[in-house]
C-alpha positions as CSV (number, residue, x, y, z in Angstrom):
1,M,-11.7,10.0,6.3
2,I,-8.5,12.0,5.4
3,D,-9.3,14.8,7.3
4,A,-9.9,12.5,10.1
5,L,-6.5,10.9,9.6
6,Q,-4.4,14.4,9.1
7,D,-6.0,15.6,12.5
8,F,-4.9,12.2,14.0
9,A,-1.2,12.7,12.6
10,G,-1.6,16.7,13.4
11,S,-2.6,16.0,16.7
12,L,0.7,14.3,17.8
13,P,3.7,15.9,19.7
14,T,6.0,17.7,16.6
15,Y,8.4,14.8,17.4
16,L,5.9,12.2,17.0
17,Q,4.0,13.2,13.8
18,W,6.3,11.0,11.5
19,L,5.3,8.0,13.4
20,G,1.3,9.2,13.0
21,V,2.0,9.7,9.3
22,M,3.5,5.9,9.4
23,L,0.6,4.6,11.3
24,V,-2.0,6.3,9.0
25,A,-0.2,4.9,5.7
26,A,-0.2,1.5,7.0
27,V,-4.4,1.7,6.7
28,P,-5.6,-0.1,4.0
29,F,-7.2,2.2,1.3
30,V,-4.8,5.1,2.5
31,E,-1.4,3.7,1.5
32,S,1.7,5.5,1.2
33,Y,-0.2,7.7,-1.5
34,F,-2.9,9.3,1.0
35,G,0.2,8.8,3.6
36,S,2.4,11.2,2.0
37,V,-0.2,13.5,1.5
38,V,-1.4,13.9,5.5
39,G,2.3,14.4,6.1
40,V,2.9,17.3,3.8
41,L,-0.2,18.7,4.8
42,I,0.4,18.6,8.6
43,G,3.9,20.5,7.9
44,L,6.4,17.5,7.8
45,P,9.4,18.1,5.2
46,P,8.0,16.5,2.0
47,A,11.1,13.7,2.0
48,V,10.3,12.8,5.6
49,A,6.4,12.5,5.1
50,I,7.0,10.2,1.9
51,G,9.6,8.4,3.6
52,V,7.8,7.2,6.8
53,A,4.3,7.1,4.6
54,V,6.3,4.2,2.3
55,I,7.8,2.5,5.3
56,G,4.1,2.4,7.1
57,N,2.7,1.0,3.7
58,V,5.6,-1.4,3.1
59,V,5.1,-3.0,6.6
60,S,1.7,-3.2,6.7
61,M,1.9,-5.1,3.0
62,L,4.9,-7.8,4.4
63,I,2.4,-8.7,6.8
64,F,-0.3,-9.3,4.5
65,V,2.0,-10.8,2.0
66,L,3.8,-13.2,4.7
67,T,0.6,-14.0,6.2
68,A,-1.1,-14.8,3.2
69,H,1.8,-17.2,2.0
70,G,1.8,-18.7,5.3
71,V,-2.0,-19.4,4.7
72,R,-1.5,-20.7,1.1
73,S,1.5,-23.0,2.2
74,K,-1.0,-24.8,4.3
75,V,-4.2,-24.6,2.5
76,V,-2.8,-25.9,-0.9
77,A,-0.9,-28.9,0.7
78,G,-3.0,-31.6,-0.8
79,K,-6.3,-29.6,-1.8
80,E,-8.3,-28.7,-4.7
81,A,-8.9,-25.1,-5.8
82,S,-12.5,-24.3,-5.3
83,E,-14.8,-21.9,-7.4
84,E,-13.6,-18.1,-6.9
85,S,-16.0,-15.2,-6.3
86,P,-16.3,-12.7,-9.3
87,R,-14.0,-9.9,-7.6
88,R,-11.4,-12.6,-7.1
89,E,-11.8,-13.9,-10.7
90,K,-11.5,-10.5,-11.9
91,L,-8.2,-10.2,-10.0
92,R,-6.7,-13.4,-11.4
93,R,-7.7,-12.2,-15.1
94,A,-6.0,-9.2,-14.3
95,F,-2.9,-11.1,-12.9
96,D,-2.5,-13.6,-15.7
97,K,-3.0,-10.7,-18.0
98,Y,-0.5,-8.1,-16.6
99,G,1.6,-10.5,-14.3
100,V,3.3,-9.2,-10.8
101,A,4.6,-6.1,-12.1
102,G,1.8,-5.0,-13.5
103,V,-0.8,-6.0,-11.0
104,S,1.5,-4.1,-8.3
105,I,1.4,-0.8,-10.1
106,V,-1.7,-0.3,-11.5
107,G,-4.1,-2.8,-8.6
108,Q,-3.3,0.2,-6.2
109,T,-5.8,2.4,-8.5
110,M,-8.8,-0.2,-7.6
111,L,-7.4,-2.0,-4.3
112,P,-5.2,-1.8,-1.6
113,S,-1.7,-2.8,-1.9
114,Q,-2.2,-5.2,1.0
115,L,-5.4,-7.1,-0.6
116,T,-3.7,-7.3,-4.1
117,S,-0.4,-8.4,-2.6
118,A,-2.1,-11.0,-0.4
119,A,-4.4,-12.3,-3.7
120,M,-1.2,-12.6,-5.8
121,V,0.5,-14.9,-3.5
122,S,-2.8,-16.8,-3.0
123,F,-2.6,-17.4,-7.0
124,G,0.7,-18.6,-6.7
125,A,3.0,-15.8,-7.4
126,S,6.3,-15.8,-6.0
127,R,6.3,-14.0,-2.8
128,N,9.5,-12.4,-3.5
129,A,8.5,-11.0,-6.7
130,V,5.3,-9.7,-5.3
131,I,7.4,-8.2,-2.6
132,F,9.9,-6.4,-4.6
133,W,7.2,-5.3,-7.0
134,Q,4.8,-4.1,-4.1
135,I,7.9,-1.8,-2.9
136,V,8.3,-0.5,-6.3
137,S,4.7,0.5,-6.2
138,I,4.5,1.8,-3.1
139,V,7.6,4.0,-3.6
140,L,6.5,5.4,-7.0
141,W,2.7,6.2,-5.7
142,G,4.1,7.8,-2.7
143,V,6.4,9.8,-4.3
144,V,4.2,11.0,-7.2
145,F,1.4,12.4,-4.7
146,G,3.8,13.5,-2.3
147,V,5.4,15.9,-4.5
148,L,1.5,16.7,-6.0
149,A,0.9,17.6,-2.3
150,T,4.1,19.8,-2.1
151,L,3.2,21.3,-5.3
152,G,-0.2,22.0,-3.8
153,V,0.9,23.5,-0.7
154,S,3.3,25.7,-2.4
155,L,0.9,27.0,-4.8
156,A,-1.6,27.7,-2.0
157,R,0.8,29.9,-0.2
């Protein structure tokens, strides 16, 4: 899958490759971390690759958070909570144990930021706190993977 995404971004004209990386990073499970790797591997400067990957992932996450917040506001109004699926229950336990910051930073190792952020908002977490900590997490993971990809490319030369 990463090869296909790399081929997609690399096939664009040089002046549009940053846009391809941004679109790739907006895809759940690809995120800023693989988006920054794709950007580095197609030859974008690391700062550009990481920056556009982070922007793509943040925009995608914001769409999910704002949608989940809107849906939750309408659904919760006067309704009783229903039974949760085992996967959602597991995520809720992690949320209760580690809070918004912990789930945001560590959650990307298990689920995409879009899903974890939407789930946290649906659990009743502050929309603004979720957005803040998700952005911190997206930047952190994007920088770590972008730097590792840059070091890997440097070693391969």
